[in-house]
C-alpha positions, 0 to 999 in steps of 0.5 A: 286205720280210721275204722280201727281208731273209731272202734278202739276209742269211745272218745273218738266215737263221741268226738266224731259224732259231735263234729257231724251233729248237724249232718245226717249219717251217710246211709241216711243221706244216700237213702234220702237222695235216692228217694228224692230222685225217685219222687222227682222222676215219678212226678215228671212221668206223671206230668207227661202222661196226664198233661194233655195240652201245651198251648195249642200243642198236645203232649206225645204219649209213650210207645203208642201209635200216633196218627195226624189227621188233617180235617175232621168232617163227618167221615173224618170223625168216624175214622178217628173214633174207630182208631181211638177205640183200637188204642191209636192216638189221633191228633187233628188239624182243621180250620175250625179249631173250636169244633176240634176242641169239642171233639177233643173234650168228647174223647173222639181225638187225642188232641188238636192243633191250630196249624199243619206245622204244629200237627207235624211237630206233634206227631213226629216229636217224641219226648225222652226223660233223662234220669241223670240229667233230669231233663226231657229231651225231644227227638224226631221220629217218622210220622203217620199222616192221614188226609181227609179233605174235600177233593178241591182242597187236596192240592192246597193241603199237599202244598203245605204238608209235603214240605214238612215231611221227611224220609220214612213218613207215611201219607194216607190219602182218603181225599183224592178221587182220581187214580191217575193223580194218585199214581203220580202222587205216589211216584212223587212221594217215593222220590222223597222217601215218603210212603203214599197209601191211597185208601188202603187200595193203592200205594206202598204195600210195605207201608200197608203191612207195617201199619196194618193196625190202622186199616184193621181198625177201619175195616167193616 
């Protein structure tokens, strides 16, 4: 009835548009809303991709393998650079944060943190942007961690790192030199549901196969 009335009467048409003079037509309004939503979404995605630091924490990337490396000496830097060249994001923690920042600025690593807890959070947190809510929602996923520390620092590092890990996480050890200790550590980690790998020569074969991209990137 409304449509037929509008079609049949010029006066109705004029009155109708006069009443709505201050508002855009329905189609234009819908187009404007859609364009605004798309623009906001594109800006948010661009911010997430381009923004590299939030305080001392780096922003996660989308669908890219991430490795959290503890310490970056000469050996660790070489390992990080080889993984980075194979499109594996490497985030690091070492006591000398200024050195880590220099390595980040040089493009040797994807980011750096000031503590092991921040490193674990960085690796295990993934950000998902909700189109309807317009909010970025974090959730936890399994993480890969690599330990490249002097043998005398292994025990202290493990005491801080292991309580922060969960079932499904992976620990790659390039630090321990004693095979007996490695076997004991592998057994302990297995009880926690953590896959332990000692320099790609001992440990969970399932994890080695699952993360073979890492070891291929480090192959001679």
